[in-house]
DSSP file (Angstrom, degrees, kcal/mol; ACC not computed):
  #  RESIDUE AA STRUCTURE BP1 BP2  ACC     N-H-->O    O-->H-N    N-H-->O    O-->H-N    TCO  KAPPA ALPHA  PHI   PSI    X-CA   Y-CA   Z-CA
    1    1 A X              0   0    0      0, 0.0     2,-0.1     0, 0.0     7,-0.1   0.000 360.0 360.0 360.0 144.4  140.2  108.9   21.1
    2    2 A X        -     0   0    0      1,-0.1     6,-0.0     5,-0.1     3,-0.0  -0.368 360.0-163.4 -71.3 148.8  138.5  106.1   19.3
    3    3 A X        +     0   0    0     -2,-0.1     2,-0.1     5,-0.0    -1,-0.1   0.789  65.2  76.8 -99.5 -37.5  139.6  105.1   15.9
    4    4 A X  S  > S-     0   0    0      1,-0.1     4,-1.9     2,-0.0     5,-0.2  -0.461  78.0-130.0 -80.3 148.7  136.6  103.1   14.6
    5    5 A X  H  > S+     0   0    0      1,-0.2     4,-2.1     2,-0.2     5,-0.2   0.892 109.9  51.9 -62.8 -40.8  133.5  104.8   13.4
    6    6 A X  H  > S+     0   0    0      1,-0.2     4,-2.1     2,-0.2    -1,-0.2   0.862 107.5  52.8 -65.5 -35.6  131.3  102.6   15.6
    7    7 A X  H  > S+     0   0    0      2,-0.2     4,-1.9     1,-0.2    -1,-0.2   0.884 107.8  51.0 -67.3 -37.9  133.4  103.5   18.7
    8    8 A X  H  X S+     0   0    0     -4,-1.9     4,-1.9     1,-0.2    -2,-0.2   0.903 110.4  49.3 -64.9 -40.6  132.9  107.2   18.0
    9    9 A X  H  X S+     0   0    0     -4,-2.1     4,-2.7     1,-0.2    -2,-0.2   0.881 107.9  54.8 -64.9 -37.8  129.2  106.6   17.8
   10   10 A X  H  X S+     0   0    0     -4,-2.1     4,-2.6     1,-0.2    -2,-0.2   0.897 106.4  51.3 -61.4 -40.6  129.3  104.7   21.0
   11   11 A X  H  X S+     0   0    0     -4,-1.9     4,-2.1     2,-0.2    -1,-0.2   0.922 111.7  46.7 -63.4 -44.0  131.0  107.6   22.8
   12   12 A X  H  X S+     0   0    0     -4,-1.9     4,-2.2     1,-0.2    -2,-0.2   0.921 113.8  48.0 -63.2 -44.8  128.3  110.0   21.5
   13   13 A X  H  X S+     0   0    0     -4,-2.7     4,-2.7     1,-0.2     5,-0.2   0.884 109.9  52.8 -64.8 -39.1  125.5  107.7   22.5
   14   14 A X  H  X S+     0   0    0     -4,-2.6     4,-2.3     2,-0.2    -1,-0.2   0.908 109.6  48.1 -64.0 -42.4  127.0  107.1   26.0
   15   15 A X  H  X S+     0   0    0     -4,-2.1     4,-2.1     2,-0.2    -2,-0.2   0.923 112.8  48.8 -63.2 -44.0  127.2  110.9   26.6
   16   16 A X  H  X S+     0   0    0     -4,-2.2     4,-2.0     1,-0.2    -2,-0.2   0.929 114.0  45.3 -62.1 -46.0  123.6  111.4   25.5
   17   17 A X  H  X S+     0   0    0     -4,-2.7     4,-2.9     1,-0.2    -1,-0.2   0.865 109.7  55.5 -67.1 -36.0  122.4  108.5   27.7
   18   18 A X  H  X S+     0   0    0     -4,-2.3     4,-2.4    -5,-0.2    -1,-0.2   0.916 108.4  47.6 -63.2 -43.1  124.4  109.7   30.6
   19   19 A X  H  X S+     0   0    0     -4,-2.1     4,-1.9     2,-0.2    -1,-0.2   0.916 113.6  47.8 -63.3 -43.1  122.8  113.2   30.5
   20   20 A X  H  X S+     0   0    0     -4,-2.0     4,-2.1     1,-0.2    -2,-0.2   0.932 112.9  48.1 -63.9 -45.3  119.3  111.7   30.2
   21   21 A X  H  X S+     0   0    0     -4,-2.9     4,-2.8     1,-0.2     5,-0.3   0.885 109.3  53.1 -63.9 -39.1  120.0  109.3   33.1
   22   22 A X  H  X S+     0   0    0     -4,-2.4     4,-2.2    -5,-0.2    -1,-0.2   0.896 107.7  52.4 -62.2 -39.5  121.3  112.1   35.3
   23   23 A X  H  X S+     0   0    0     -4,-1.9     4,-2.1     2,-0.2    -2,-0.2   0.947 113.4  42.3 -60.9 -49.2  118.2  114.1   34.6
   24   24 A X  H  X S+     0   0    0     -4,-2.1     4,-2.2     2,-0.2    -2,-0.2   0.899 114.6  48.9 -68.7 -41.0  115.9  111.3   35.7
   25   25 A X  H  X S+     0   0    0     -4,-2.8     4,-2.4     1,-0.2    -1,-0.2   0.884 111.8  50.3 -67.0 -36.0  117.9  110.3   38.7
   26   26 A X  H  X S+     0   0    0     -4,-2.2     4,-2.3    -5,-0.3    -1,-0.2   0.903 109.5  51.4 -64.8 -40.9  118.1  113.9   39.9
   27   27 A X  H  X S+     0   0    0     -4,-2.1     4,-2.3    -5,-0.2    -2,-0.2   0.905 110.1  49.1 -62.9 -41.9  114.4  114.2   39.5
   28   28 A X  H  X S+     0   0    0     -4,-2.2     4,-2.5     1,-0.2     5,-0.2   0.935 110.9  49.7 -63.3 -46.5  113.8  111.0   41.6
   29   29 A X  H  X S+     0   0    0     -4,-2.4     4,-2.5     1,-0.2    -2,-0.2   0.901 111.4  49.4 -59.9 -41.5  116.1  112.3   44.3
   30   30 A X  H  X S+     0   0    0     -4,-2.3     4,-2.5     2,-0.2    -1,-0.2   0.926 111.8  47.3 -64.7 -45.3  114.3  115.6   44.4
   31   31 A X  H  X S+     0   0    0     -4,-2.3     4,-2.1     2,-0.2    22,-0.2   0.888 113.2  49.0 -65.2 -38.5  110.9  114.1   44.6
   32   32 A X  H  X S+     0   0    0     -4,-2.5     4,-2.7     2,-0.2    -1,-0.2   0.920 111.1  50.1 -65.2 -43.3  112.0  111.7   47.4
   33   33 A X  H  X S+     0   0    0     -4,-2.5     4,-2.5    -5,-0.2    -2,-0.2   0.907 110.4  49.7 -62.6 -42.0  113.6  114.6   49.3
   34   34 A X  H  X S+     0   0    0     -4,-2.5     4,-2.0     2,-0.2    -1,-0.2   0.909 112.6  47.5 -62.7 -41.7  110.4  116.6   49.1
   35   35 A X  H  X S+     0   0    0     -4,-2.1     4,-2.4    14,-0.2    -2,-0.2   0.921 112.3  48.6 -66.2 -44.0  108.3  113.7   50.3
   36   36 A X  H  X S+     0   0    0     -4,-2.7     4,-2.8     2,-0.2     5,-0.2   0.908 110.9  50.7 -64.2 -42.1  110.6  112.9   53.2
   37   37 A X  H  X S+     0   0    0     -4,-2.5     4,-1.9     1,-0.2    -1,-0.2   0.909 112.0  47.5 -61.6 -41.6  110.6  116.6   54.3
   38   38 A X  H  <>S+     0   0    0     -4,-2.0     5,-2.7     2,-0.2     4,-0.3   0.888 112.8  49.0 -66.7 -38.8  106.8  116.7   54.2
   39   39 A X  H ><5S+     0   0    0     -4,-2.4     3,-1.1     3,-0.2    -2,-0.2   0.927 111.9  48.0 -66.3 -44.9  106.6  113.4   56.1
   40   40 A X  H 3<5S+     0   0    0     -4,-2.8    -1,-0.2     1,-0.3    -2,-0.2   0.846 114.4  45.6 -66.7 -33.4  109.0  114.5   58.8
   41   41 A X  T 3<5S-     0   0    0     -4,-1.9    -1,-0.3    -5,-0.2    -2,-0.2   0.406 108.9-125.6 -89.3   4.0  107.3  117.9   59.3
   42   42 A X  T < 5 -     0   0    0     -3,-1.1    -3,-0.2    -4,-0.3    -2,-0.1   0.889  42.9-178.9  53.2  43.7  103.9  116.2   59.3
   43   43 A X    > < -     0   0    0     -5,-2.7     3,-1.4    -6,-0.2     4,-0.2  -0.426  35.2-122.2 -72.7 149.0  102.7  118.4   56.5
   44   44 A X  T 3  S+     0   0    0      1,-0.3     3,-0.4     2,-0.1     4,-0.2   0.768 109.7  50.4 -68.8 -24.2   99.1  117.9   55.4
   45   45 A X  T 3> S+     0   0    0      1,-0.2     4,-2.2     2,-0.1    -1,-0.3   0.052  74.3 112.6-100.7  28.2  100.0  117.1   51.8
   46   46 A X  H <> S+     0   0    0     -3,-1.4     4,-2.3    -8,-0.2    -1,-0.2   0.890  76.5  51.6 -64.9 -39.3  102.7  114.5   52.7
   47   47 A X  H  > S+     0   0    0     -3,-0.4     4,-2.1    -4,-0.2    -1,-0.2   0.866 108.6  52.0 -67.5 -34.2  100.6  111.7   51.1
   48   48 A X  H  > S+     0   0    0      2,-0.2     4,-2.1     1,-0.2    -2,-0.2   0.939 111.5  45.4 -64.1 -47.3  100.2  113.7   47.9
   49   49 A X  H  X S+     0   0    0     -4,-2.2     4,-2.3     1,-0.2   -14,-0.2   0.859 111.6  53.3 -65.5 -34.9  104.0  114.2   47.7
   50   50 A X  H  X S+     0   0    0     -4,-2.3     4,-2.6     2,-0.2    -1,-0.2   0.907 107.8  50.8 -64.7 -41.2  104.6  110.6   48.5
   51   51 A X  H  X S+     0   0    0     -4,-2.1     4,-2.2     2,-0.2    -2,-0.2   0.904 110.7  48.7 -62.7 -42.3  102.2  109.5   45.7
   52   52 A X  H  X S+     0   0    0     -4,-2.1     4,-2.3     2,-0.2    -1,-0.2   0.906 111.3  50.1 -64.0 -42.6  104.1  111.8   43.2
   53   53 A X  H  X S+     0   0    0     -4,-2.3     4,-2.5   -22,-0.2    -2,-0.2   0.916 111.0  48.6 -63.3 -43.4  107.5  110.4   44.3
   54   54 A X  H  X S+     0   0    0     -4,-2.6     4,-2.4     1,-0.2    -1,-0.2   0.895 110.6  51.0 -64.7 -39.3  106.3  106.8   43.9
   55   55 A X  H  X S+     0   0    0     -4,-2.2     4,-2.3     2,-0.2    -1,-0.2   0.916 111.2  48.0 -63.8 -43.0  104.9  107.6   40.5
   56   56 A X  H  X S+     0   0    0     -4,-2.3     4,-2.4     2,-0.2     5,-0.2   0.908 110.6  51.5 -64.4 -42.3  108.2  109.1   39.4
   57   57 A X  H  X S+     0   0    0     -4,-2.5     4,-2.2     1,-0.2    -2,-0.2   0.924 110.8  48.7 -60.4 -44.6  110.1  106.1   40.8
   58   58 A X  H  X S+     0   0    0     -4,-2.4     4,-2.2     1,-0.2    -1,-0.2   0.905 111.0  50.0 -62.5 -41.7  107.9  103.7   38.8
   59   59 A X  H  X S+     0   0    0     -4,-2.3     4,-1.5     2,-0.2    -1,-0.2   0.911 111.8  47.2 -64.4 -42.4  108.3  105.7   35.6
   60   60 A X  H  X>S+     0   0    0     -4,-2.4     5,-2.0     1,-0.2     6,-0.8   0.874 112.3  50.1 -68.4 -36.7  112.1  105.8   35.9
   61   61 A X  H ><5S+     0   0    0     -4,-2.2     3,-0.9    -5,-0.2    -1,-0.2   0.879 107.3  54.7 -67.5 -36.8  112.2  102.1   36.7
   62   62 A X  H 3<5S+     0   0    0     -4,-2.2    -1,-0.2     1,-0.3    -2,-0.2   0.838 105.5  52.9 -65.4 -32.3  110.0  101.4   33.6
   63   63 A X  H 3<5S-     0   0    0     -4,-1.5    -1,-0.3    -5,-0.1    -2,-0.2   0.622 116.0-118.5 -76.8 -12.6  112.5  103.3   31.4
   64   64 A X  T <<5S+     0   0    0     -3,-0.9    -3,-0.2    -4,-0.5    -2,-0.1   0.633  80.4 122.0  86.4  14.3  115.3  101.1   32.8
   65   65 A X  S   <S+     0   0    0     -5,-2.0     2,-0.3     1,-0.2    -4,-0.2   0.873  81.0  24.3 -79.5 -38.0  117.2  103.9   34.4
   66   66 A X  S    S-     0   0    0     -6,-0.8    -2,-0.3    -9,-0.2    -1,-0.2  -0.924  97.5-100.6-120.4 155.2  117.1  102.4   37.8
   67   67 A X     >  -     0   0    0     -2,-0.3     4,-2.2     1,-0.1     5,-0.2  -0.369  27.5-120.7 -72.0 150.2  116.6   98.7   38.6
   68   68 A X  H  > S+     0   0    0      1,-0.2     4,-2.2     2,-0.2     5,-0.1   0.832 114.0  52.9 -63.7 -31.9  113.1   97.5   39.6
   69   69 A X  H  > S+     0   0    0      2,-0.2     4,-2.3     1,-0.2    -1,-0.2   0.872 107.8  51.3 -71.0 -34.9  114.4   96.2   42.9
   70   70 A X  H  > S+     0   0    0      2,-0.2     4,-2.4     1,-0.2    -2,-0.2   0.912 109.9  50.4 -63.7 -42.2  116.0   99.6   43.6
   71   71 A X  H  X S+     0   0    0     -4,-2.2     4,-2.3     1,-0.2    -2,-0.2   0.920 110.7  48.7 -61.5 -44.2  112.7  101.2   42.9
   72   72 A X  H  X S+     0   0    0     -4,-2.2     4,-2.4     1,-0.2    -1,-0.2   0.899 110.8  50.8 -63.0 -40.8  110.8   98.8   45.2
   73   73 A X  H  X S+     0   0    0     -4,-2.3     4,-2.3     2,-0.2    -1,-0.2   0.907 110.7  48.3 -64.7 -42.2  113.4   99.5   48.0
   74   74 A X  H  X S+     0   0    0     -4,-2.4     4,-1.8     2,-0.2    -2,-0.2   0.918 113.4  47.0 -65.4 -42.7  113.0  103.3   47.6
   75   75 A X  H  X S+     0   0    0     -4,-2.3     4,-2.1     1,-0.2    -2,-0.2   0.893 111.5  51.9 -65.5 -39.2  109.2  103.1   47.7
   76   76 A X  H  X S+     0   0    0     -4,-2.4     4,-2.2     1,-0.2    -2,-0.2   0.913 108.4  49.7 -63.8 -43.2  109.3  100.8   50.7
   77   77 A X  H  X S+     0   0    0     -4,-2.3     4,-2.0     1,-0.2    -1,-0.2   0.864 109.6  52.5 -66.3 -34.5  111.5  103.1   52.7
   78   78 A X  H  X S+     0   0    0     -4,-1.8     4,-2.0     2,-0.2    -1,-0.2   0.922 109.9  47.9 -65.2 -42.8  109.2  106.0   51.9
   79   79 A X  H  X S+     0   0    0     -4,-2.1     4,-2.3     1,-0.2    -2,-0.2   0.876 108.8  54.4 -66.2 -36.6  106.1  104.1   53.1
   80   80 A X  H  X S+     0   0    0     -4,-2.2     4,-0.8     1,-0.2    -1,-0.2   0.927 109.1  48.3 -60.5 -44.5  108.0  103.0   56.3
   81   81 A X  H >< S+     0   0    0     -4,-2.0     3,-0.5     1,-0.2    -2,-0.2   0.887 111.9  49.5 -64.5 -38.2  108.7  106.7   57.0
   82   82 A X  H 3< S+     0   0    0     -4,-2.0    -1,-0.2     1,-0.2    -2,-0.2   0.887 112.8  46.4 -67.4 -38.3  105.1  107.7   56.4
   83   83 A X  H 3< S+     0   0    0     -4,-2.3    -1,-0.2    -5,-0.1    -2,-0.2   0.473  85.1 111.4 -88.1  -2.0  103.7  104.9   58.7
   84   84 A X  S << S-     0   0    0     -4,-0.8     3,-0.1    -3,-0.5     2,-0.1  -0.488  76.1-111.0 -68.8 140.0  106.1  105.5   61.6
   85   85 A X        -     0   0    0     -2,-0.2     2,-0.1     1,-0.1    -1,-0.1  -0.392  39.5 -94.8 -69.0 151.2  104.3  106.9   64.6
   86   86 A X        -     0   0    0      1,-0.1     2,-0.5    -2,-0.1    -1,-0.1  -0.430  39.0-120.1 -66.7 137.2  105.2  110.5   65.5
   87   87 A X        -     0   0    0     -2,-0.1     2,-0.4    -3,-0.1    -1,-0.1  -0.686  27.9-159.4 -83.1 123.8  107.9  110.8   68.1
   88   88 A X        -     0   0    0     -2,-0.5     2,-0.1     1,-0.0    -1,-0.0  -0.844  24.6-107.7-104.0 140.8  106.7  112.5   71.3
   89   89 A X        -     0   0    0     -2,-0.4     2,-0.3     1,-0.1    -1,-0.0  -0.427  34.4-127.4 -67.0 138.4  109.2  114.1   73.7
   90   90 A X        -     0   0    0     -2,-0.1     2,-0.4     1,-0.0    -1,-0.1  -0.639  14.8-125.1 -87.4 141.7  109.6  112.2   77.0
   91   91 A X        -     0   0    0     -2,-0.3     2,-0.2     1,-0.0    -1,-0.0  -0.693  27.7-122.4 -83.3 137.0  109.2  114.0   80.3
   92   92 A X        -     0   0    0     -2,-0.4     2,-0.5     1,-0.0    -1,-0.0  -0.571  19.8-130.1 -81.0 143.2  112.1  113.5   82.6
   93   93 A X              0   0    0     -2,-0.2    -1,-0.0     1,-0.1     0, 0.0  -0.788 360.0 360.0 -94.7 132.1  111.5  112.0   86.0
   94   94 A X              0   0    0     -2,-0.5    -1,-0.1     0, 0.0    -2,-0.0   0.338 360.0 360.0-128.7 360.0  112.9  113.8   89.0
């Protein structure tokens, strides 16, 4: 346990910030997962969910919870998945 008053305050602040950061990172992961699921299933509102995910990523990066390069990388990977052509099953030759 900390002895100094400032150290005790640091511990309290760290716990508070950790909870806040966990909330935002969890929210980002959920929005990304929803967007990826919609993209993979070729759902009609996939672009809407992608837009929401990108907005959330930008907001969290602006707050400093994730790094701006991490935010850019996540958004880029989402756009790559959206722009990939649909995979069609190949007919076997006999």
